[in-house]
C-alpha positions as CSV (number, residue, x, y, z in Angstrom):
1,I,0.0,0.0,0.0
2,L,1.4,3.3,-1.0
3,P,0.6,6.7,0.5
4,P,-2.0,8.8,-1.4
5,G,-0.5,10.4,-4.5
6,A,2.6,8.2,-4.5
7,I,1.5,6.5,-7.8
8,D,1.0,9.8,-9.5
9,L,4.4,11.0,-8.2
10,I,6.2,7.9,-9.5
11,A,4.4,8.2,-12.8
12,Q,5.6,11.9,-13.1
13,I,9.2,10.9,-12.3
14,K,9.1,8.1,-14.8
15,K,7.7,10.5,-17.4
16,I,10.6,12.9,-16.8
17,N,13.2,10.2,-16.7
18,P,11.8,7.2,-18.6
19,F,15.0,5.3,-19.2
20,G,17.0,6.4,-16.2
21,E,18.7,3.9,-13.9
22,Y,18.3,6.4,-10.9
23,I,15.3,8.5,-9.9
24,F,17.5,11.5,-9.7
25,Q,20.4,11.7,-12.2
26,R,22.2,14.1,-14.5
27,P,21.6,14.1,-18.2
28,N,24.8,12.0,-18.6
29,G,23.2,9.2,-16.5
30,N,25.4,9.7,-13.4
31,R,23.4,9.7,-10.2
32,I,23.0,12.8,-8.0
33,H,24.7,12.3,-4.6
34,G,23.0,13.2,-1.3
35,R,24.9,16.4,-0.7
36,E,24.1,17.7,-4.2
37,F,20.5,16.8,-3.7
38,S,20.4,18.6,-0.4
39,I,21.8,21.8,-1.9
40,R,19.3,21.7,-4.7
41,L,16.4,21.0,-2.3
42,Q,17.4,24.0,-0.2
43,Q,17.5,26.2,-3.4
44,I,14.0,25.0,-4.4
45,C,12.6,25.6,-0.9
46,K,14.0,29.1,-0.9
47,S,12.7,29.8,-4.5
48,I,9.1,28.9,-3.6
49,G,9.2,30.7,-0.2
50,I,9.0,27.8,2.2
51,K,11.1,26.8,5.2
52,P,14.1,24.7,4.0
53,R,13.7,21.0,4.3
54,T,16.4,18.3,4.7
55,L,16.7,14.8,3.3
56,H,16.4,13.5,6.8
57,K,13.0,15.3,7.2
58,I,11.9,13.8,3.9
59,R,12.9,10.3,5.2
60,K,11.0,10.9,8.5
61,T,7.9,12.0,6.6
62,Y,8.1,9.0,4.3
63,A,8.5,6.6,7.2
64,T,5.6,8.3,9.1
65,M,3.3,8.0,6.1
66,L,4.1,4.4,5.6
67,L,3.6,3.6,9.3
68,N,0.4,5.6,9.5
69,A,-0.9,3.7,6.4
70,N,-0.3,0.4,8.1
71,V,2.2,-0.7,5.5
72,D,3.7,-4.1,6.3
73,E,6.7,-3.5,8.7
74,K,9.0,-5.7,6.6
75,L,8.4,-3.5,3.6
76,I,9.0,-0.4,5.6
77,M,12.3,-1.8,7.0
78,N,13.3,-2.6,3.5
79,Q,12.4,0.9,2.2
80,M,14.3,2.6,5.0
81,G,17.3,0.3,4.9
82,H,16.8,-0.8,8.5
83,T,17.2,-4.3,9.9
84,D,14.8,-3.7,12.8
85,I,11.5,-1.8,12.7
86,S,12.2,-0.3,16.1
87,T,14.9,1.8,14.5
88,T,12.4,3.3,12.1
89,K,9.8,3.8,14.9
90,N,12.3,5.3,17.4
91,F,14.2,7.6,15.0
92,Y,12.0,8.2,12.0
93,Y,8.4,8.1,13.2
94,F,6.6,11.3,14.0
95,D,3.1,10.8,15.4
96,N,1.1,13.3,13.4
97,H,-2.3,12.1,14.4
98,N,-4.4,15.0,15.7
99,L,-6.2,14.8,19.0
100,E,-9.4,13.6,17.5
101,D,-7.7,10.9,15.4
102,S,-5.8,9.8,18.5
103,R,-9.1,9.5,20.5
104,R,-10.7,7.4,17.7
105,I,-7.6,5.1,17.6
106,I,-7.7,4.6,21.3
107,D,-11.5,4.0,21.3
108,R,-11.1,1.4,18.6
109,A,-8.2,-0.3,20.4
110,L,-10.3,-0.5,23.6
111,G,-13.3,-1.8,21.8
112,G,-15.5,1.2,22.7
113,F,-15.2,0.8,26.5
């Protein structure tokens, strides 16, 4: 199960780069390394007037979306490159449920007691 919009995003990336070996690469086919990607991400954030984001923040958001969507933990571990789901949950998960969502989750877990 993918987060909402993920299929559309993947399709857009594939359209931009239909034969690329990497998702993010230069026209010559070489991949873009993390540091270069971070610099470009900062530039994009600045150009559109939003607070700068980091690759780590994107990883945290991705992990949180997968966990909140109840994606199989083995798949999440694979996606994150972790050998233990507790690493993902302890360092990458941000509980972004609002108070009402949290109440519903707790009520459901308690069986409506």
